[in-house]
C-alpha positions in Angstrom: 29.8 -163.8 108.7 28.5 -163.8 112.3 26.0 -161.6 114.0 28.4 -160.4 116.7 30.8 -159.3 113.9 28.1 -157.3 112.1 27.1 -155.7 115.4 30.7 -154.7 116.1 30.9 -153.1 112.7 27.7 -151.1 113.0 28.5 -150.0 116.6 32.0 -148.9 115.7 30.7 -146.9 112.7 28.0 -145.2 114.8 30.3 -144.4 117.7 33.2 -143.3 115.4 35.6 -144.8 118.0 36.7 -148.4 118.7 37.1 -147.6 122.4 33.6 -146.2 122.7 32.1 -149.0 120.7 33.8 -151.6 122.9 32.5 -149.9 126.0 29.0 -149.8 124.6 29.2 -153.5 123.7 30.9 -154.4 127.0 33.8 -155.9 125.2 37.5 -155.3 125.4 38.8 -153.1 122.5 41.1 -155.9 121.2 38.1 -158.3 121.1 36.0 -155.8 119.1 38.9 -155.1 116.7 39.4 -158.8 116.2 35.7 -159.3 115.3 36.0 -156.6 112.6 39.3 -157.9 111.3 37.8 -161.4 111.0 34.8 -160.0 109.1 37.1 -158.0 106.8 39.2 -161.1 106.1 36.1 -163.1 105.3 34.7 -160.6 102.9 38.0 -159.5 101.4 37.6 -155.7 101.7 38.4 -153.0 104.2 35.2 -152.0 106.1 36.6 -149.4 108.5 39.3 -146.8 108.0 41.1 -144.7 110.7 40.9 -140.9 110.6 42.2 -138.1 112.8 38.9 -138.2 114.6 38.5 -142.0 115.0 37.1 -144.5 112.6 34.6 -144.3 109.8 33.0 -146.8 107.4 34.4 -147.3 103.9 32.1 -147.5 100.9 32.1 -151.3 101.4 31.4 -150.8 105.1 28.5 -148.5 104.5 26.9 -151.0 102.1 27.3 -153.8 104.6 26.1 -151.7 107.5 22.8 -150.9 105.7 22.2 -154.5 105.1 23.2 -155.4 108.7 20.6 -153.0 110.0 17.9 -154.6 107.9 19.0 -158.0 109.2 18.9 -156.7 112.8 15.4 -155.3 112.2 14.2 -158.6 110.7 15.6 -160.5 113.7 13.9 -158.1 116.0 10.6 -158.7 114.1 11.1 -162.5 114.4 11.6 -162.2 118.2 8.5 -160.0 118.4 6.5 -162.5 116.4 7.5 -165.3 118.7 6.7 -163.1 121.7 3.3 -162.4 120.1 2.6 -166.1 119.7 3.5 -166.6 123.4 1.6 -163.6 124.7 -0.4 -161.3 122.4 0.1 -158.3 124.7 3.8 -158.1 124.4 6.0 -156.8 121.6 7.6 -153.7 120.2 6.1 -151.3 117.6 8.1 -148.5 116.0 6.1 -146.0 113.9 7.5 -143.1 111.8 4.8 -140.4 111.2 4.5 -137.0 109.6 3.6 -134.4 112.2 0.0 -133.9 111.1 -0.6 -137.7 110.9 0.7 -138.0 114.5 -1.9 -135.3 115.5 -4.8 -136.8 113.7 -5.6 -140.5 113.7 -2.7 -141.9 115.7 -3.7 -140.7 119.2 -7.0 -142.6 119.2 -5.5 -145.6 117.5 -2.7 -145.9 120.1 -5.2 -145.4 123.0 -7.2 -148.4 121.8 -4.0 -150.3 121.0 -2.5 -149.8 124.5 -5.8 -150.7 126.1 -5.9 -154.1 124.4 -2.1 -154.6 124.7 -0.9 -152.8 127.8 2.6 -154.4 127.7 3.3 -153.4 124.1 6.2 -150.9 123.7 5.3 -148.2 121.2 7.8 -145.6 119.8 6.6 -142.8 117.6 9.1 -140.7 115.7 8.0 -137.8 113.6 9.8 -136.6 110.5 9.3 -135.4 106.9 9.6 -136.8 103.5 12.7 -138.7 102.7 13.9 -138.9 106.3 11.0 -141.2 107.2 11.6 -143.4 104.1 15.3 -143.6 105.0 14.4 -144.8 108.5 11.9 -147.3 107.1 14.5 -148.5 104.6 17.1 -149.3 107.2 14.7 -150.9 109.7 14.3 -148.1 112.2 10.5 -148.2 111.7 8.0 -151.1 111.3 5.8 -148.7 109.2 5.4 -145.1 108.3 2.1 -143.3 108.6 1.7 -140.1 106.6 1.6 -138.6 103.1 2.1 -141.0 100.2 4.3 -139.3 97.7 4.1 -139.8 93.9 7.7 -140.7 93.6 7.8 -143.5 96.1 9.5 -146.6 94.7 6.6 -149.1 94.6 9.1 -152.0 94.2 10.9 -151.0 97.4 7.8 -149.9 99.4 4.2 -151.1 99.7 1.6 -148.4 100.2 -1.9 -148.6 101.6 -4.0 -145.4 101.1 -6.4 -144.7 104.0 -7.8 -141.4 102.9 -7.3 -138.4 100.6 -6.7 -135.0 102.1 -5.9 -131.5 100.7 -3.9 -128.6 102.0 -5.5 -125.5 103.6 -4.2 -122.1 104.6 -4.0 -121.9 108.4 -3.9 -118.9 110.7 -4.7 -118.1 114.3 -8.2 -117.2 115.2 -8.5 -113.4 115.0 -6.1 -113.1 112.1 -6.9 -110.0 110.1 -7.5 -112.0 106.9 -10.2 -114.0 108.7 -12.4 -111.0 108.6 -12.0 -109.9 104.9 -14.2 -111.1 102.0 -12.8 -113.5 99.5 -13.3 -110.9 96.8 -11.1 -108.3 98.6 -7.8 -107.4 97.0 -4.8 -109.0 98.8 -1.3 -107.8 98.6 0.3 -111.2 98.2 3.9 -109.9 98.6 3.2 -108.7 102.1 2.0 -112.1 103.4 4.5 -113.9 105.5 4.5 -117.7 105.6 5.8 -120.4 107.9 6.7 -123.3 105.6 8.2 -126.8 106.0 11.6 -127.6 104.6 12.3 -127.8 100.9 12.0 -131.6 100.9 8.4 -131.4 102.0 5.8 -132.4 99.3 3.3 -130.0 101.1 5.7 -127.1 100.5 6.3 -128.0 96.9 2.5 -128.3 96.2 1.8 -125.0 98.0 4.6 -123.0 96.2 3.4 -124.3 92.8 -0.2 -123.3 93.6 0.8 -120.0 95.0 2.8 -119.1 91.9 -0.1 -120.1 89.6 -2.5 -118.0 91.6 -0.5 -114.9 92.2 2.3 -115.0 89.6 4.8 -114.6 92.5 6.6 -117.0 94.8 5.5 -117.0 98.5 7.5 -115.1 101.0 8.9 -117.8 103.4 9.7 -115.9 106.6 10.3 -118.9 108.7 11.1 -122.5 107.8 9.8 -125.0 110.4 9.6 -128.8 110.1 8.3 -129.2 113.6 4.5 -129.0 113.7 4.3 -127.8 117.3 6.8 -125.0 116.6 4.7 -124.0 113.6 1.5 -123.9 115.7 3.2 -121.9 118.5 4.4 -119.3 116.0 1.0 -119.1 114.3 -0.7 -118.6 117.6 1.4 -115.5 118.5 1.9 -113.8 115.1 0.0 -112.9 111.9 2.1 -115.4 109.9 0.2 -117.9 107.7 1.0 -121.6 107.1 -0.3 -124.5 105.2 -1.4 -127.9 106.6 -3.6 -130.8 105.7 -7.3 -130.2 106.3 -7.1 -133.3 108.6 -5.8 -131.1 111.5 -9.3 -129.6 111.9 -10.6 -133.0 113.0 -8.6 -132.3 116.3 -11.0 -130.4 118.6 -8.4 -128.3 120.4 -6.8 -127.2 117.2 -10.2 -126.0 115.9 -10.5 -123.7 119.0 -7.2 -121.8 118.3 -6.9 -121.9 114.5 -8.9 -121.3 111.3 -8.5 -122.2 107.7 -8.6 -119.2 105.3 -10.2 -119.3 101.9 -7.8 -117.2 99.8 -8.8 -118.7 96.5 -6.2 -121.5 96.4 -7.2 -124.8 94.9 -4.9 -127.5 96.3 -5.0 -131.1 94.8 -6.0 -133.9 97.1 -3.1 -135.9 98.4 -3.3 -139.5 99.7 -2.4 -140.4 103.2 -1.8 -143.8 104.6 0.7 -146.5 105.5 4.0 -147.1 103.9 6.1 -150.3 104.7 8.9 -152.2 103.1 7.6 -154.2 100.2 9.5 -157.5 100.7 9.5 -157.6 104.5 6.8 -159.4 106.5 5.0 -157.3 109.1 5.1 -158.1 112.8 1.8 -159.1 114.5 1.9 -155.7 116.3 2.3 -153.8 113.0 -0.5 -155.7 111.4 -2.8 -154.9 114.3 -1.8 -151.2 114.1 -2.6 -151.0 110.4 -6.0 -152.7 111.0 -6.7 -150.1 113.7 -5.7 -147.3 111.4 -8.1 -148.6 108.7 -10.8 -148.6 111.3 -10.1 -145.1 112.5 -10.0 -143.8 108.9 -13.3 -145.4 108.1 -14.8 -143.8 111.3 -13.5 -140.4 110.3 -15.0 -140.7 106.8 -18.4 -141.5 108.3 -18.2 -138.5 110.6 -17.1 -136.1 107.8 
């Protein structure tokens, strides 16, 4: 089993076409096909199957592709570690982050990071829930920064809690509810909410709390996983949303939005770093986690 064979398999599966995969790898199509056939012969199973639209991985192929991506990620980490030993300012860091996490501690951390390591390549990808864990699982990210969910497999993932946070109800400044007293009667069925997708733990926690408080489910008018989209809609409407209290550490967000006390009591939820349990961290990832710890400690002192 050779690396170029695994690369050929992964590329063909992702492209869905042997011709496109060969062009992407700068190979002839016969050479790419030969690599995949040799790999299939060695393993003894069919890895790709032809369809009317091109090629797709078989169940055996998908299993091997998942492992191949992890191998590729580990090799990339090895190259980065060697690069770090040669020059501490070089490397590649890929972080998956929940939207609010990306707005809170990450900007300051990355600013310090890039100042000390100006040649470091940093990629931030935001996402929600299982999509981030899937990316981490297959080696797309070196680490994930965001909510640490109760059902995370602690044998597969290692977690490092940085701080606890709780949800708050968020609205634009000037929202009608910002001027009423907490004791005032609220028609809960008339409230319109912007909520994240069904796979979001924040949505699950909010819906449970809302139902306990009002006896009714919330009226989800708009579903938005993109945090910027949510803020833009909030700023121009009387919709309500929920978000971690951490967003009010960001000065410009405090200028445009307020948290409303509607009598909800949300449980605190841990936020921190998630990484693959049995995979060593690159030097860049270790440094990033250290900086995140420092930023979290500073935020606690200022709270």
